[in-house]
Residue, then its C-alpha position, 0 to 999 in steps of 0.5 A: m499499499v503507497a500510503l502506508a510505505l510513504y508515512r513508514g518512510f517519513m516517520s523513521a526519517l523524522s522521529p529521531s530528530v522530532l523526539r530531540r527537538r520535544a525534549r529540548t521543549g519541555k515535551e519529551d522526558p529526556r531521561r525516558l527517551p529510550e522507551r519511545m524508541g522501543f526500548a524497556a525500562r524494566p522485565r516484563p512481569e510474570g503471568t498475564l499482561v494487559w496492554i492498554h494504550g491512550a493518548s494523554v490525560g483524559e484517556s488514562l483517567a478514563v480507564l483506571p476503573l477498568i483497570a482495577k477491575l482487570l487486576e482482580d485477577p491476582g495473576r494479572h499485570v497492566l502495562v499502560t502507554t500514553g505520549t505525554v509528559t503531563s499522563a506519565r506523571l499523573m499516571e505514576k500517582r494514581l496507578p495501583p499496584r501490579a499496573f506500571h506506565h511507558y511511553v509509547p514507542v514512535d509509530t515507525p516498524k523498528a521501535v513498535r516491533r522492539f516494543l512488542n517482543h519485549w512486552r509480548p502482551d496478551l491483549a491491547l486495548f485501545v482508547e478513543s482514537e488512538l489509531w497509530p497505523n503502524l502500532i496496530l499493525e504489527t501488533q496483529q503481526c503478533a496476534v495479540p488480540m485487539a479492541l478499541v474500546n471508549a472509541r470516539l471519531s470526531a467528524d473532521s477525524f471521519r473525513g480525514w480517514k474517508r479520503a484513505p478508504r483503503l488504509a482505514r479498513r485496514l486498520m480498522s478491520t484489525f479490531d477484534a471488537c470496537l465499543a463506541q461511544d455513541a451511534e453516530i460514532a458507531g456509524r462512523l466506524i462501521a463505515l470505515g470497516a470497523r468489525g464487532v462494533r457496539i455501543a457501550g456508551s463513555l468509560k469517563a461516565d463510569a469514573p468515580p469522582l475526581p480525587v482532592d486533598e482535603a487539607a489543600l481544599a480546606a486552605f483554599r477555601a479559607s484563603v478565598g473567603m465569601r468571594p464568588v468564584f469564577l471557574a475556567a477548567s482546562t482552558h487552550p491557547g487562545e481561550e485565556v484572553l476570551v475568559l479574562q473579558a468575561a471575568e473583567a465584565l463580572r468584576k464591575f457587578r462582584d468581587i469575584l475571584t477568577v480561577i484559571v486551570p490551563r489543559h497543560p499546566e506548563r503554560g502558567p507562566e505565560i498566562e500570569s504575563l497575559v493577564r499582568t499586561r491587562g492590568n489584573a493582579v494575579i497569582r500562580r498555584a506552582t509557586g504554592a501561594l494562595p490568593g490573597q483578597d486583593t488576587a483578581v486571578y488566581v492561575a492554577d498551573t498544577l497537575g490532578e487538582l481539578g477536584l478540588f476546583y470543582r469542589t470550591a466552584p458552583f458552576a464552571f466554563l469548560g475550555g477547548s469550546l470557545v476555540p476549535h478544539g472539541g472541548q473537554n470532558p464535562l463529567e468530571p465537574a457534573r459528577l461533582e455537582t458543578a453545573v457546566l457551561t460551554g461554548p459551541h466546540t464540543e465535538n470531542f463530548e457531543e453526546i455527553f454535552r447534549v445529554l448534560l445540557n438537555a438536564q440542566g436547560t442551559g449552559r450553551v454560550q456563543s460568545t465572550e458576552e454570553l459567558a459573563a451573562a451566564a456567569r453572572a446569572l450564576i453568581a447572582d442566584p446561588g441557588e439556580a446554580a445549586r439546582l443546575g449542578a444537581r440536575a447535571r449529576e443526575a445526568a452524568n449518573s445515567l450515562g454509565g454502563a460502558l466499564a461493565e461491558t469493556v471488562d466483558i470484551a476484555e475478559s471474553l478475549l483473553a479467554h478466547a486467546r487462551s483456548 
């Protein structure tokens, strides 16, 4: 296949230099670069090894309950691969015994074969939309059972794969089962050649509430006092300035504290500089400081603390939605009874947003002005914010069930492989 041959040549030629450049900018861990070339940092454990691969933080968090279920069998270990530094750090803190993290190899035949020859997984579960051609095809060559779980395929990605139908069909047909998040995604997968497609819902709906350090929560609440909190969670480049415009409009109404939690914590200094240029008093959480009464904007540039901020704010604007990113997971705030506000770009979680916003009866904004107006209404009426949060939690609870189906598929594939 010409397209695949060109892709393999391109990846093999560029991967080493790209990795070095990414390491210089903090996007790779220099100490663990050999893992990215397929070299293992530890021996393969004895017994059954289940390999779960996801792109980044969101996918990693979504599979934690699945990992716990799979490890109920004492003879198993779970290998989790991701490609980002942030997800690696988070997994170091959150993975249970007999589960461990390894960086996914770059998508070249040599790196992938080296990885597979060492780990020899008994089952491979690919999460959401991680369709790396070499990784998938080489795994198939090793006769490893494979499933695509919590599958998500945006309209844009679907159109892109349709331009390479032979490659798409070859990749999709390798999976023994595909568990789609909703009917629309299931239809796209089938159109691209996937087999064994079932609608299971989202694993994220079965995830437990985000954890929190109770002492840190108490300290933050004490520092905020009675001030209303305007929380913007998981924001992306180009979005913070829009949030700040809304926050500045709100401060004419009340003495609010704006909390910005960037999707990538390393952007904290950049956001701090942006806030200062607009004349706002700002503190970054990464410095260890708490907000004072004169702090206008608090940049929460730390890892794994969204649970703290969702427990503090009665409502939250979810980032990646006023800019064309596709939105962020609304189940995390909803599960903690935090009402959800979002912009128009939510295609990554479209069905989940549809259910949650229908339950709330409101929450979609199209502009900075609408965001400020929605936030002002909820600050003015805390009772309404609480009611919306309760409805969001009920809707989130109604979306569960994917975990049980995913465990069933995994157990079935493992049993079939042993027979």
